[in-house]
Residue, then its C-alpha position, 0 to 999 in steps of 0.5 A: x465381466x463365474x457335480x460330477x458328470x461324464x465327459x467325452x475327450x477334448x482338447x484345447x487350441x490357440x488364439x482366435x482372441x489374440x491381443x491387438x497392439x496396445x492402444x494408445x494411453x488413455x488421456x488423463x482427466x483435465x480437471x477435478x469434478x464434484x462427487x456424485x450423490x450417495x446411492x438411494x438403492x442398490x443392485x447386484x443380481x437382486x441383492x442390496x449391498x448395504x455398503x452402497x447405501x453408506x458409500x460416501x462419494x464426497x470422501x473421494x476425489x473425482x475427475x472429469x471424464x473426457x467426452x468424445x464428441x462427433x457422430x455416435x453412429x448407431x442410434x442405440x449409442x447414447x454417449x462414449x468417453x475416454x477411459x481414465x488413464x492407466x499404466x497398463x495397456x488395457x482395461x479387461x472388465x467393467x461392472x456396475x457395483x452400485x446403482x450408476x457406479x461402474x467399476x473398471x479393471x486393468x489386467x494389472x490391478x489398477x481400478x477406477x470408479x465411473x459415474x457415467x451419468x455425471x461423466x466423472x471418474x475416481x481412482x479405486x484401490x490397486x489389486x494384486x494378481x496371483x501371477x506374473x504379468x510381465x514378459x519372461x524368458x520362458x519359451x514355453x509360454x507367450x508371456x506379457x501383455x493383457x492376456x495375463x492377470x485380471x480378466x472378468x468380474x461379477x457381483x454377489x451381495x457385498x463381494x466382488x469376484x475377479x478371475x485371474x489368468x495366472x502365470x506362476x513363476x514358482x511352479x512354472x505353470x498356468x492356471x486360473x484363480x478367482x479372487x474375492x474383493x470386499x465391496x467396502x474395500x473397493x469403495x473406501x478411499x485407500x489406495x490399495x486393497x487385498x483380495x482372498x483367492x477363493x479358487x484355483x484350477x487344477x491342474x496348473x499346466x506346465x510350460x517347461x515341457x521341451x515341446x512347448x517352445x514349438x507351441x507355447x501356452x497362450x491366449x485361450x484362458x477363458x475366465x468369464x465369470x458370473x454369479x447365480x443367486x439360484x444356486x448361490x454359486x459362481x460359474x467360471x469358464x476356463x479355456x484350452x490354454x492353447x493345448x489343442x491344434x487350432x492349426x494343423x501345423x501346430x500339431x505337426x510342430x509338436x508331433x503326434x505323441x505330444x499332441x495326443x498327450x495334450x488331447x488326453x489332458x484335455x479329455x481328463x474329466x478331472x482337468x479344469x481345462x476347456x471347462x465350466x466350473x461351479x464354485x459354491x459360495x457356501x464352501x462346497x467343493x467346486x465342480x467341473x460342470x461342463x467340457x468342450x470349450x476353446x477360449x470362452x470370454x462370456x457368460x451370463x444368466x438369463x431371466x429364466x435362470x439359464x446360463x449362456x456362454x460364448x466361445x471362440x472357434x478357430x477359423x469361424x465357428x464362434x459359438x453361443x452355448x446354452x448351458x447344460x450340466x454334463x454337456x460337452x461342447x465338442x472342442x477340440x473333436x469338432x467345431x463349426x469352423x475349421x483349422x486355420x490352415x486347413x486349405x494348405x493341407x490335402x483334402x483327404x483327412x487320411x493324408x494328415x498327421x491324424x485324420x481326427x485333426x480335421x475337426x470341421x463340422x465333425x459329428x461327434x456322438x454325445x457333443x452338444x451343438x451350439x444354439x448359434x454360431x458364426x462364420x466369419x468369426x466375430x470373436x465374442x467376448x462378454x454376454x449380457x442378458x437384456x430382457x426375457x428374449x434379447x441378449x448382447x454379445x461383444x465382438x472383438x473381430x467384428x468391432x460391434x455388439x451383436x444382439x440375439x433374439x432367444x426363444x427357449x433353446x433357440x437363438x438368432x442374430x437380429x442386429x448389429x451395433x458397429x462401434x468400429x472398436x474391439x469390444x473387450x467387455x459388456x455389462x448391464x445395469x440393475x435397471x435394464x436400461x443401459x448396456x455399457x461396453x468398454x473397448x481395446x482403444x480405451x473407450x467406454x460406450x453407453x447404450x440404450x437397451x430400449x433403443x436396441x429393443x426398438x422401443 
């Protein structure tokens, strides 16, 4: 790859995680390959999905993955492969669904199953996102491309849950959905599978307002997803949909009155925007459990049961946050970074459109500081807990995996594994021995967690 409380005012902003140009199409596998052996044990947050035991790989057609030769760079990198060809420009998520069997999914719903030990892959079913992934003639939203559609995934027992950035052309608004997919349907040889939408964020933010043309909704969808067996819940992040002013010129373009309108929406404690949502799997009502996020693309559960969340700042100020119920992480009222164009405006905040738009390192009572932050930006994506004291974050801007040591609520960066490609998502295996990274350049990296830890 996802409780009512009092929250402070917040707002949302535009895209540090903006998409790079589409990478070259992946190279198709050249030859059929033998299927892997059936799984002996199963994974998924300590749960053993029985469907993995009964999975028959021989019923599927398998192909060889193209292995990339040459120097691997960092000694923690074990191998790398070209991801299977797909019509879509990008795979957005990777997840171990059975021991040694990895699920990857494009934003448009093309799935593939990978066995990285054997270096083979098989076509999975095609899934249907809730909204449009094509370009629209709608100036109030930046449509098309891999921002919209499927984004992150997590496993809970015999179900895979998948987040979805929805561009709803009927209601003319944007929101985040969460789909449930039966693991047995994913592993079946069928070419298509049906999902059930188990959550829709509200409000669905309209892209019809006339002033949206000057600052379209885009990029900042968040939609990181994780399952917690401690509460039998999904935790989902939702970004600010680019409502807040990441640059001072953004606020000027739509005017102060419209900026205040957007900030009021972000500040609404009942609005699932810039927020963390808990979705109980027992049928309970979803709840907003934290606010103040900008564009969170990563969330993980550590061995002590704590949640950690990555988030994008504007110009600098990228964050790693320790989750607490009712927390407000500060955006858009404060950031460890600064507006993108801050240097182009007067130093005196009182000479700006509004002084509160100058939010760099502001002290706002009641907000929660990050456990760790980065300037220059790393553009963090997936977060994976590697051990009782180590975590890893993917980086788009850094083109690296950032290794973080944690002790209680404290965290510090201790290492970077440079991959030279924008890291879109990370996932760990149930054994804790491997970290898998997929990139915007259609590459999958296999990384040894023992080597990361220096063992």
